[in-house]
CHARMM internal coordinates of N, CA and C (Angstrom, degrees):
IC EDIT
DIST 1 N 1 CA 1.4575
DIST 1 CA 1 C 1.5080
ANGL 1 N 1 CA 1 C 110.39
DIST 1 C 2 N 1.3627
ANGL 1 CA 1 C 2 N 117.46
DIHE 1 N 1 CA 1 C 2 N -49.41
DIST 2 N 2 CA 1.4620
ANGL 1 C 2 N 2 CA 120.50
DIHE 1 CA 1 C 2 N 2 CA -177.93
DIST 2 CA 2 C 1.5148
ANGL 2 N 2 CA 2 C 109.60
DIHE 1 C 2 N 2 CA 2 C -64.27
DIST 2 C 3 N 1.3192
ANGL 2 CA 2 C 3 N 117.54
DIHE 2 N 2 CA 2 C 3 N -39.14
DIST 3 N 3 CA 1.4689
ANGL 2 C 3 N 3 CA 120.42
DIHE 2 CA 2 C 3 N 3 CA 179.58
DIST 3 CA 3 C 1.5349
ANGL 3 N 3 CA 3 C 110.11
DIHE 2 C 3 N 3 CA 3 C -62.32
DIST 3 C 4 N 1.3131
ANGL 3 CA 3 C 4 N 117.22
DIHE 3 N 3 CA 3 C 4 N -44.07
DIST 4 N 4 CA 1.4491
ANGL 3 C 4 N 4 CA 121.29
DIHE 3 CA 3 C 4 N 4 CA 179.52
DIST 4 CA 4 C 1.5297
ANGL 4 N 4 CA 4 C 110.95
DIHE 3 C 4 N 4 CA 4 C -60.35
DIST 4 C 5 N 1.3268
ANGL 4 CA 4 C 5 N 116.66
DIHE 4 N 4 CA 4 C 5 N -47.12
DIST 5 N 5 CA 1.4644
ANGL 4 C 5 N 5 CA 120.90
DIHE 4 CA 4 C 5 N 5 CA -179.92
DIST 5 CA 5 C 1.5388
ANGL 5 N 5 CA 5 C 109.30
DIHE 4 C 5 N 5 CA 5 C -61.90
DIST 5 C 6 N 1.3449
ANGL 5 CA 5 C 6 N 116.19
DIHE 5 N 5 CA 5 C 6 N -45.54
DIST 6 N 6 CA 1.4744
ANGL 5 C 6 N 6 CA 119.48
DIHE 5 CA 5 C 6 N 6 CA -178.68
DIST 6 CA 6 C 1.5246
ANGL 6 N 6 CA 6 C 110.48
DIHE 5 C 6 N 6 CA 6 C -62.13
DIST 6 C 7 N 1.3054
ANGL 6 CA 6 C 7 N 119.37
DIHE 6 N 6 CA 6 C 7 N -36.75
DIST 7 N 7 CA 1.4515
ANGL 6 C 7 N 7 CA 122.60
DIHE 6 CA 6 C 7 N 7 CA -178.67
DIST 7 CA 7 C 1.5397
ANGL 7 N 7 CA 7 C 111.95
DIHE 6 C 7 N 7 CA 7 C -69.93
DIST 7 C 8 N 1.3234
ANGL 7 CA 7 C 8 N 118.18
DIHE 7 N 7 CA 7 C 8 N -25.35
DIST 8 N 8 CA 1.4532
ANGL 7 C 8 N 8 CA 120.73
DIHE 7 CA 7 C 8 N 8 CA -174.98
DIST 8 CA 8 C 1.5119
ANGL 8 N 8 CA 8 C 116.26
DIHE 7 C 8 N 8 CA 8 C -115.77
DIST 8 C 9 N 1.3327
ANGL 8 CA 8 C 9 N 117.93
DIHE 8 N 8 CA 8 C 9 N -2.60
DIST 9 N 9 CA 1.4805
ANGL 8 C 9 N 9 CA 120.97
DIHE 8 CA 8 C 9 N 9 CA -173.80
DIST 9 CA 9 C 1.5353
ANGL 9 N 9 CA 9 C 112.41
DIHE 8 C 9 N 9 CA 9 C -66.13
DIST 9 C 10 N 1.3054
ANGL 9 CA 9 C 10 N 118.80
DIHE 9 N 9 CA 9 C 10 N -29.69
DIST 10 N 10 CA 1.4620
ANGL 9 C 10 N 10 CA 119.91
DIHE 9 CA 9 C 10 N 10 CA 177.89
DIST 10 CA 10 C 1.5240
ANGL 10 N 10 CA 10 C 111.65
DIHE 9 C 10 N 10 CA 10 C -66.04
DIST 10 C 11 N 1.3180
ANGL 10 CA 10 C 11 N 115.67
DIHE 10 N 10 CA 10 C 11 N -38.42
DIST 11 N 11 CA 1.4621
ANGL 10 C 11 N 11 CA 120.08
DIHE 10 CA 10 C 11 N 11 CA -177.33
DIST 11 CA 11 C 1.5224
ANGL 11 N 11 CA 11 C 112.40
DIHE 10 C 11 N 11 CA 11 C -81.09
DIST 11 C 12 N 1.3276
ANGL 11 CA 11 C 12 N 118.44
DIHE 11 N 11 CA 11 C 12 N -40.29
DIST 12 N 12 CA 1.4459
ANGL 11 C 12 N 12 CA 121.05
DIHE 11 CA 11 C 12 N 12 CA -172.25
DIST 12 CA 12 C 1.5172
ANGL 12 N 12 CA 12 C 114.96
DIHE 11 C 12 N 12 CA 12 C -114.14
DIST 12 C 13 N 1.3230
ANGL 12 CA 12 C 13 N 118.47
DIHE 12 N 12 CA 12 C 13 N -21.68
DIST 13 N 13 CA 1.4587
ANGL 12 C 13 N 13 CA 122.78
DIHE 12 CA 12 C 13 N 13 CA -174.29
DIST 13 CA 13 C 1.5127
ANGL 13 N 13 CA 13 C 110.97
DIHE 12 C 13 N 13 CA 13 C 89.89
DIST 13 C 14 N 1.3200
ANGL 13 CA 13 C 14 N 114.66
DIHE 13 N 13 CA 13 C 14 N 152.74
DIST 14 N 14 CA 1.4687
ANGL 13 C 14 N 14 CA 119.54
DIHE 13 CA 13 C 14 N 14 CA -176.06
DIST 14 CA 14 C 1.5163
ANGL 14 N 14 CA 14 C 112.40
DIHE 13 C 14 N 14 CA 14 C -69.85
DIST 14 C 15 N 1.3133
ANGL 14 CA 14 C 15 N 116.16
DIHE 14 N 14 CA 14 C 15 N -46.29
DIST 15 N 15 CA 1.4759
ANGL 14 C 15 N 15 CA 119.22
DIHE 14 CA 14 C 15 N 15 CA -175.65
DIST 15 CA 15 C 1.5171
ANGL 15 N 15 CA 15 C 112.88
DIHE 14 C 15 N 15 CA 15 C -59.65
DIST 15 C 16 N 1.3412
ANGL 15 CA 15 C 16 N 120.62
DIHE 15 N 15 CA 15 C 16 N -49.26
DIST 16 N 16 CA 1.4824
ANGL 15 C 16 N 16 CA 119.16
DIHE 15 CA 15 C 16 N 16 CA 179.51
DIST 16 CA 16 C 1.5322
ANGL 16 N 16 CA 16 C 113.23
DIHE 15 C 16 N 16 CA 16 C -62.09
DIST 16 C 17 N 1.3273
ANGL 16 CA 16 C 17 N 117.73
DIHE 16 N 16 CA 16 C 17 N -34.33
DIST 17 N 17 CA 1.4455
ANGL 16 C 17 N 17 CA 120.70
DIHE 16 CA 16 C 17 N 17 CA 177.77
DIST 17 CA 17 C 1.5113
ANGL 17 N 17 CA 17 C 110.32
DIHE 16 C 17 N 17 CA 17 C -66.04
DIST 17 C 18 N 1.3296
ANGL 17 CA 17 C 18 N 116.69
DIHE 17 N 17 CA 17 C 18 N -46.54
DIST 18 N 18 CA 1.4632
ANGL 17 C 18 N 18 CA 120.49
DIHE 17 CA 17 C 18 N 18 CA 179.88
DIST 18 CA 18 C 1.5192
ANGL 18 N 18 CA 18 C 111.28
DIHE 17 C 18 N 18 CA 18 C -62.00
DIST 18 C 19 N 1.3162
ANGL 18 CA 18 C 19 N 117.59
DIHE 18 N 18 CA 18 C 19 N -36.50
DIST 19 N 19 CA 1.4815
ANGL 18 C 19 N 19 CA 120.39
DIHE 18 CA 18 C 19 N 19 CA 176.65
DIST 19 CA 19 C 1.5146
ANGL 19 N 19 CA 19 C 110.56
DIHE 18 C 19 N 19 CA 19 C -64.37
DIST 19 C 20 N 1.3337
ANGL 19 CA 19 C 20 N 117.93
DIHE 19 N 19 CA 19 C 20 N -42.10
DIST 20 N 20 CA 1.4569
ANGL 19 C 20 N 20 CA 120.87
DIHE 19 CA 19 C 20 N 20 CA -177.50
DIST 20 CA 20 C 1.5080
ANGL 20 N 20 CA 20 C 112.69
DIHE 19 C 20 N 20 CA 20 C -69.61
DIST 20 C 21 N 1.3273
ANGL 20 CA 20 C 21 N 116.85
DIHE 20 N 20 CA 20 C 21 N -36.90
DIST 21 N 21 CA 1.4778
ANGL 20 C 21 N 21 CA 119.52
DIHE 20 CA 20 C 21 N 21 CA -179.18
DIST 21 CA 21 C 1.5176
ANGL 21 N 21 CA 21 C 111.35
DIHE 20 C 21 N 21 CA 21 C -93.40
DIST 21 C 22 N 1.3230
ANGL 21 CA 21 C 22 N 115.38
DIHE 21 N 21 CA 21 C 22 N 5.37
DIST 22 N 22 CA 1.4619
ANGL 21 C 22 N 22 CA 124.54
DIHE 21 CA 21 C 22 N 22 CA 172.82
DIST 22 CA 22 C 1.5288
ANGL 22 N 22 CA 22 C 113.09
DIHE 21 C 22 N 22 CA 22 C 57.32
DIST 22 C 23 N 1.3205
ANGL 22 CA 22 C 23 N 115.15
DIHE 22 N 22 CA 22 C 23 N 52.35
DIST 23 N 23 CA 1.4548
ANGL 22 C 23 N 23 CA 120.66
DIHE 22 CA 22 C 23 N 23 CA 169.43
DIST 23 CA 23 C 1.5265
ANGL 23 N 23 CA 23 C 107.88
DIHE 22 C 23 N 23 CA 23 C -124.21
DIST 23 C 24 N 1.3118
ANGL 23 CA 23 C 24 N 115.65
DIHE 23 N 23 CA 23 C 24 N 150.36
DIST 24 N 24 CA 1.4555
ANGL 23 C 24 N 24 CA 120.25
DIHE 23 CA 23 C 24 N 24 CA 178.59
DIST 24 CA 24 C 1.5270
ANGL 24 N 24 CA 24 C 109.60
DIHE 23 C 24 N 24 CA 24 C -69.38
DIST 24 C 25 N 1.3010
ANGL 24 CA 24 C 25 N 116.67
DIHE 24 N 24 CA 24 C 25 N 139.24
DIST 25 N 25 CA 1.4595
ANGL 24 C 25 N 25 CA 121.60
DIHE 24 CA 24 C 25 N 25 CA 178.37
DIST 25 CA 25 C 1.5340
ANGL 25 N 25 CA 25 C 110.05
DIHE 24 C 25 N 25 CA 25 C -57.73
DIST 25 C 26 N 1.3249
ANGL 25 CA 25 C 26 N 116.84
DIHE 25 N 25 CA 25 C 26 N -38.27
DIST 26 N 26 CA 1.4679
ANGL 25 C 26 N 26 CA 120.05
DIHE 25 CA 25 C 26 N 26 CA 178.54
DIST 26 CA 26 C 1.5219
ANGL 26 N 26 CA 26 C 111.52
DIHE 25 C 26 N 26 CA 26 C -64.34
DIST 26 C 27 N 1.3188
ANGL 26 CA 26 C 27 N 117.70
DIHE 26 N 26 CA 26 C 27 N -31.67
DIST 27 N 27 CA 1.4664
ANGL 26 C 27 N 27 CA 120.45
DIHE 26 CA 26 C 27 N 27 CA 179.08
DIST 27 CA 27 C 1.5232
ANGL 27 N 27 CA 27 C 110.61
DIHE 26 C 27 N 27 CA 27 C -66.18
DIST 27 C 28 N 1.3197
ANGL 27 CA 27 C 28 N 117.59
DIHE 27 N 27 CA 27 C 28 N -40.42
DIST 28 N 28 CA 1.4444
ANGL 27 C 28 N 28 CA 121.42
DIHE 27 CA 27 C 28 N 28 CA 176.76
DIST 28 CA 28 C 1.5125
ANGL 28 N 28 CA 28 C 110.13
DIHE 27 C 28 N 28 CA 28 C -60.30
DIST 28 C 29 N 1.3276
ANGL 28 CA 28 C 29 N 117.06
DIHE 28 N 28 CA 28 C 29 N -50.04
DIST 29 N 29 CA 1.4609
ANGL 28 C 29 N 29 CA 120.99
DIHE 28 CA 28 C 29 N 29 CA -178.18
DIST 29 CA 29 C 1.5395
ANGL 29 N 29 CA 29 C 111.18
DIHE 28 C 29 N 29 CA 29 C -65.20
DIST 29 C 30 N 1.3184
ANGL 29 CA 29 C 30 N 118.14
DIHE 29 N 29 CA 29 C 30 N -33.17
DIST 30 N 30 CA 1.4659
ANGL 29 C 30 N 30 CA 120.42
DIHE 29 CA 29 C 30 N 30 CA 176.76
DIST 30 CA 30 C 1.5321
ANGL 30 N 30 CA 30 C 110.27
DIHE 29 C 30 N 30 CA 30 C -65.52
DIST 30 C 31 N 1.3072
ANGL 30 CA 30 C 31 N 116.93
DIHE 30 N 30 CA 30 C 31 N -38.39
DIST 31 N 31 CA 1.4659
ANGL 30 C 31 N 31 CA 120.84
DIHE 30 CA 30 C 31 N 31 CA -179.52
DIST 31 CA 31 C 1.5273
ANGL 31 N 31 CA 31 C 113.07
DIHE 30 C 31 N 31 CA 31 C -69.85
DIST 31 C 32 N 1.3214
ANGL 31 CA 31 C 32 N 118.44
DIHE 31 N 31 CA 31 C 32 N -32.29
DIST 32 N 32 CA 1.4717
ANGL 31 C 32 N 32 CA 119.16
DIHE 31 CA 31 C 32 N 32 CA -178.07
DIST 32 CA 32 C 1.5225
ANGL 32 N 32 CA 32 C 112.91
DIHE 31 C 32 N 32 CA 32 C -86.30
DIST 32 C 33 N 1.3180
ANGL 32 CA 32 C 33 N 117.70
DIHE 32 N 32 CA 32 C 33 N -10.89
DIST 33 N 33 CA 1.4699
ANGL 32 C 33 N 33 CA 121.33
DIHE 32 CA 32 C 33 N 33 CA 178.97
DIST 33 CA 33 C 1.4923
ANGL 33 N 33 CA 33 C 112.48
DIHE 32 C 33 N 33 CA 33 C -100.68
END
COOR INIT
IC SEED 1 N 1 CA 1 C
IC BUILD
């Protein structure tokens, strides 16, 4: 999941990706820290 977001965040942004794959934005940031 984190790899997918990292690969596409420049093109789409983190928030829209998280909304589409239905994870909380805070969950993504928790996983990368």
